[in-house]
C-alpha positions as CSV (number, residue, x, y, z in Angstrom):
1,M,88.4,106.2,93.8
2,N,91.4,107.8,95.6
3,V,91.2,108.3,99.5
4,I,93.3,110.8,100.6
5,F,94.1,111.5,104.4
6,E,94.4,115.3,105.0
7,N,94.5,115.4,108.9
8,T,94.8,113.5,112.2
9,T,91.6,112.2,114.1
10,V,91.1,113.1,117.7
11,I,90.7,109.9,119.6
12,F,88.7,111.0,122.6
13,D,86.5,107.6,122.6
14,N,88.2,104.2,122.1
15,N,85.4,103.4,119.5
16,I,86.5,106.1,117.2
17,A,89.5,104.4,115.6
18,D,87.3,101.4,115.2
19,V,84.7,103.3,113.4
20,L,87.1,105.3,111.2
21,I,89.2,102.3,110.0
22,G,86.0,100.1,109.5
23,F,84.8,103.1,107.5
24,V,87.8,103.1,105.3
25,N,87.6,99.6,104.8
26,H,83.8,99.7,103.7
27,I,84.4,102.7,101.2
28,L,87.6,101.1,99.6
29,I,85.4,98.5,97.4
30,A,83.6,101.5,95.9
31,H,84.2,101.8,92.1
32,N,82.1,105.0,91.4
33,E,80.1,107.6,93.0
34,D,77.0,105.8,93.2
35,T,78.5,102.9,95.1
36,L,80.1,105.3,97.4
37,R,77.0,106.9,98.2
38,R,75.4,103.6,98.8
39,L,78.3,102.3,100.9
40,V,78.5,105.6,103.3
41,T,74.7,105.5,103.7
42,D,75.1,101.7,104.6
43,Y,77.8,102.4,107.0
44,A,76.3,105.3,108.7
45,E,73.0,103.1,109.4
46,R,74.7,100.3,110.9
47,T,77.5,102.1,113.2
48,D,78.1,104.8,115.3
49,F,79.5,106.9,112.2
50,D,77.2,109.8,112.6
51,R,78.1,110.2,116.3
52,Y,81.7,110.9,115.7
53,F,81.8,112.4,112.1
54,I,80.2,114.8,109.7
55,Y,80.4,114.4,105.9
56,G,79.3,115.7,102.6
57,Y,80.0,115.7,98.8
58,G,81.6,118.1,96.8
59,R,81.3,118.1,92.7
60,S,83.9,115.3,92.5
61,H,84.7,114.1,95.7
62,F,83.4,112.9,99.2
63,W,84.6,114.7,102.5
64,L,84.9,113.7,106.2
65,A,85.3,115.9,109.1
66,Q,85.2,115.1,113.0
67,K,82.7,116.3,115.3
68,K,84.1,118.2,118.3
69,I,84.0,116.7,121.7
70,T,82.6,119.7,123.4
71,D,80.0,120.5,121.1
72,P,78.9,117.6,118.7
73,E,76.8,120.1,116.7
74,K,80.1,121.4,115.6
75,A,83.2,120.0,113.4
76,F,86.7,121.0,113.7
77,D,87.9,123.4,111.0
78,Y,89.7,120.7,108.9
79,R,88.6,117.4,106.9
80,I,90.1,114.2,108.1
81,L,90.0,112.7,104.5
82,I,88.4,113.0,101.1
83,V,87.7,110.5,98.4
84,E,88.0,111.6,94.9
85,F,85.7,110.2,92.3
């Protein structure tokens, strides 16, 4: 598992940095795709993760993007990070 930060995060709420750092700490223990998927689901259920971020899976990676401040139904045009598995 390889976490790659690609872009910055817009901190428009004091909770965003805590949620993002908590997420990274949470997923770093994943050793395969199945574990990563379980950890992401668990973290999203227990935190405000879905309030600030959208995410998905590619063929060999997980990606994370930030929701826009002005329209939380949309995300910025870039990824914050990817996790290669």
